[in-house]
N, C-alpha and C positions, 0 to 999 in steps of 0.2 A: 551723565546717568550714575544716581546712587550709588554707593557697593554694595547695598543693599537689596537694591532693586538688579541687580545688575547679576548677586546672587542665587535669588528668585528667577532671573530669566536663566541662569545657566542650567538649574536645579530644573525648571519646568522643560528646558531642552533636552536635559540627558533623559527625564518621566517620556518624555516624545520620542526618543533614539528607543529606551527600551521597549516604549510599543509598537511601535514598527516594527524592529525586530522581529518580535513576536509574533507582530500580525503575518509576516514573511513569511516563517518559520509556518505558520499555519495552510498559509496561501500551498504554497510548496506540497506541503501532505497532501492538499486536497488535488491539487495538478499531478501528483506524485499514484494518486488515487485513481484518478480519474484516464492516464494513459496506463496503467494496469486495468482497467475494467474495459477500454477501448481493446487494449491486446488480447485479451480474454474472447471480448466477441470475435476479432476476428480469427481465433485457434477455432472459434465454434463452425464462424465460417470455411475459412480454410477445409474442417472434416467434413463438414456436408458438399463440400466443393467433390471431394474427393470421392466421394462416396455415391455420388449423380446416379452413376451409372449400376449403380446396386440397389436391389430392390431392402430396404431396413423394415425389420420386423416396425409391428406398431406401436408395440411398446419402448424400442429405441427411437423413433422419429418423436415420441410424444416428451419421453427424458430427455432429449435434446433442446428440444421447441423449449420444455421448460425453463432448463439450465441457461437458452439463451436470453428467454424474455425473466428472469433472476437478475443478470448480469446486468442484462439492457435496461432495467428498472434502479439497480442501485448506481446505474451510473447517471439514469437524471436526478436520483436523489444528490449526487454528489455532485453536479452542475448548479445545481437550484443550491447549493450549501454555497459552493464558490459566490453565485449569483451575490445573494445575499451578503456574504463576508465584504465583496467588491464595495456593494449601497453603504455596511455600514460606513468601510474605509474613504466613501467620497463623501460621505456625509460628515467625517471629522474632519477632513482635509480639506471642505469649503468652510467649517465654522472655522479651519485656522488659516487661511488663508483672510480672513474677516477682519483675523488678531493682527496678525500680518502685516496686514494693510491699515490697520489702526495704530501699531506702534512706527511702521518707518514714516506715514504719515509726524508722526510725535518726534521722532528722533528727525527731522528733517526740521521743523517747525524750531525745534530748540537748536540744532547746528545754525540754522538761518541767525538766530539772537544771536550765539555765539557771535558768528561771525559781525554782524553789526555792533556788539557792543565791543569787538575788537577795534573797529573802524572806527566809530566814534571816540575814545581815549588813544585812539592813536599806539594802540600796548605794541603794534607789530614793529614799528618806525622808532617809536622812543625808546624802546626796551632799557636799553641804557641810560639816557639820561631819566628812567624813570628810578633805577637805582640811585646812581650818582644823587638826584635832589633828597634823598633819604638825609634826615634831620640828627640821624645817629648809624651806630654800624650795626646795631641789634636793628632796628628800622629795615634797615637797609639788606639785611639777613632775608629777615619776612617777607621782603618784597620780591629776593631773589625766589625762596621756596611758593612762593602765590604763583611768580611769572612760570615758573616748574608745575607746577601743578595744573595752571592755566592750559600751559600749551598739549602736556601728556594729556588732558581730560578732556581737549578738543582734538588732538590726534585719535583719541579712543571714540568719540562721536563719528568719527568718519568711517573708522574700522568697521564701526556697529550700524553704520548706514548700508554698508556692500553687503558685510553678511546680511543683513536682515533681507535688502536686494536678491543675496542671491539663492538665498534659503526659500524666498517665496517666489522665483519662478523655477525651484527644483521640484516643491508641492504645487506648480501648474502644471509643468512637463511631468510630475507623474499623474493629475487627472485626468492630463489628455490621453495618458499610455492606457491608464484604469477604465476609460470607457470605450477605447476601441478596443479593449481583451471584455468587458462586459457585454459589446452588442457582439462577439464574436461567441461568447456564452451562450449568448441567446439563442443565436441561427445555427449552433450546435445542440442547444435540447431541443428545439424544434424538430429537427432534421430526428434526434432520437425518440422524439414521442411520435412522429409521422410513422417512424422504423416499428417500433413501439403497436399501433394500430394496425398496421401489413401482419405481424405475427401474431396479434389477439386472431386476423381471418382467419391463419393458417391454422392455429390452435383448435379454429371452430372444426374447419374442416377435417380432423384428427380423429375429434368429438363426436360427428356425424360420420367418419369410418366406421369408427368404433362399435357404434349403435349399429352396423350390419354386420361385423365381424367379431360381436361380442363373446361367443364359444370359442373361437381359438385364440382368439387377444386371451382369454382365462386359460386355457390350457397352455401356451406362452409361458404364463406369469407361472403359474402351477411345476411347470418343469423347470423354469431356472429356479424357484427355491427349492425346487428336490437336491439338484444343485448344489447348491448352497450350503443345503446341511450335512450330505456328503462333504464336500471339500471341507469343512468346520469344523469336522468329525475328524475329517483323516489326520488334520492337522495339530487338532488339539491332542489327538493319543498320541504323535511321533514329538508333541512338546512334552508331554507328562513321562512317556520313555525316557525321553535326554535329562528330565530333570532324577530320575532317579538313580540315571549312568555317573550323576554329578557328586549322588553321595545322600541325598537326603529325601529320604523315604516318609518322613512323618506330615507334610504340605507340599503342596504344589511349586514349591519357589527353587528357582536354581542356586546350589551352594558353588559361590563363585571364588577361584582366585582376586590375590590384590588388583592384578594387572587386568582382571574382564568386570571389576568392579567398578573400576576406572574408564574401562569402556562404554559402560553402561552411564556413568556419571555423562560423559562427553556426548554420547547419545540425548540425554533428557536436557542438558543446556542450549544443543542446537534444538530443541519443536521451536515448529515454528518456522522453521531455518533450513528443511534437508532437499534436496532437490527432488523434482517429479521424477519417476523411475522410467519414464520416455519422456522425449523431446517433447513431443508434440500430443496433445489428446485432449476429450470433451471427458467431464464425468460423467455418465450415464447412470449408474445408481449409487446414493451418497449413502454414510453407515446407519446403522442402525433398526430400532421398527416406522416405519412409516407407511401411508397410507399412498396405494394406489394412484396417479394424477388422475385415471377416466374412472376410475371404480374407487370411492372411498370406503366400499365393504371391503376392500381384499388389502390384506397388512400384508408389507414387506417387508423382511428381516434379511436386514445384511450386517455376515459381522467384519467389511469393509468396503472398499467400493471398489465402481467396475469404471474401468478408463475403455473408452472408444478410441481406438487409434491407428495407424496408418499399416499398410499391409507391410509385412516384415520390417516392422519397427524394432530396435531396438530397445531390447530392457536393460536397464544398470540398475547395479546397488546404490540406495540410496545414503547407504553410513556402510564404513570400514567396518570389517566383521567377519565370519567364518561361517564357512557354509553347512549348517547345522543336518541339513535333508535335502536330497532329492526323489520326490512322489509322483509315480508315473501312473494317468488314471488305465486301469486295464482294460474299460472300455474303446476308448479313441486313443490310447497313447500319447493323450494331452500329459505334460509336465507340470510340476510344482516345486519352488525352490523354497527352501526356508535358510535364511542368512540369522546367524544369530549377532547380536551388540548384548554382548552383559545379559543382563535380566530381560532385553526386550530381542522379539525377533519379527521379521518382516518377511510378510511371502509375497511370493511373486508366481500366480499360478496362474494357467491357458498359456504355456509357452509350447513351442513346437519342437526346436533345437535352443540346448542348453551348451555352454562352452565352460562352464569351470564344475568341481567334483566336490564330492561328499568330504569333510575337512581342510578343504582349501580356505585359505584366510587371502581374503578382497579387500580392494580401496573403494573406497566412496565415487563413485559417477562408473566403475569398472564394469564393465559390457558380463551380464549372466545367459542372455539367450533371446532368443527371436519370439515375438507373439506369435500366436498359433491363428490362423485366418481359415472362419471356420466355410468349408468346403458349397453346403447349403444355399448360408442367407449372405456370405461373405467379408460378413464383421470380423472384423479381429481387436477382441477385448481381453486386458491385461487384469485380471482380475489382484488387485494390491489390495494385502492385510500388515494390519501392523501389531502384537501381542505384548503384555508384560506379564514374562511367568504366562500364567491359564487366563489369563482376563485380557479378554480384546479391547483394545484402543481407536479412537477416530482418527487415522490417516490424515485426513482434513488438518487436521488440527498439528498435525507434525511437518507435513511437506508446504512449499510458501506456496502463496496464495498466484 
């Protein structure tokens, strides 16, 4: 193999390795996402299983079902991406095998020709005679260099054949593994699509139920919106009072000491990585203005998210900070806790028990209290919000997926 050819082959091998590593990273990312989505579906199933004995109101049933279907669709789309990526990799490997087979045949032919030439001129047996029969010392030196280069080249050719054969075997093994993985993913996708069809049927049942209970359903939505507005107004009032106490009376921004500013920066750095406030739960109402899933004419305003969780679920702080306020609902005695993280406030509402006190410093994942369970419908809902000064934030952008 000529030096230039060898360099080209090595560069090609390097490019192939880099592309393979990149493809592996992409595949690992998709695989991790698939596992996370499956875990989320299992969490929703577990929630539904734990609430079988309770008669969930229609709005909660619809929210949970829609969330489950959203996650399921994301899972199906993710599996499709994995299959597409595998097909691309398989096609590339098939082309690579053809190239490797051609190169291996050429290497073997070159090696066979070399062996024949060596046998024909008896280079192996008469190397010493070949050197001694030189007409001059210089010719002898040239013959010595020729024999050395010939021996080295022959050795390299043998090594290249072994290396190429090993590479070919590795690609073949990779193709076999990828085909098995592809079949498993195809089966996985068929199962998920079948489950999606069943969920669509259940969704239609809920739509039919809504038509019969339309007035009752709309009263539920109206009551929840009224509660949401009251809670938001209370929280905003508490935050504004706290801002004034820091000495800033001209605008709605906390005046912070250097240590508190650092805490706020640390909080921002962890955006998207903060832990959930409960160990297990399902988001039943998302952040912001949204259409009602059963009646698009109804608008739902949400200052945070609602997480349906288990009875007596422990509520934990999403980040270290200081308890800013504890608010009690005079109508039902339900509690809300506000924790300050510099400019940021995390809100944990609809609690029955609280184990922290105002002004207390708490750590990440430290217990704050226990979720309140409504005795009428048996639901345990955590109302969770994040604020930056007096501006509401989308909690789903801050906590882990």
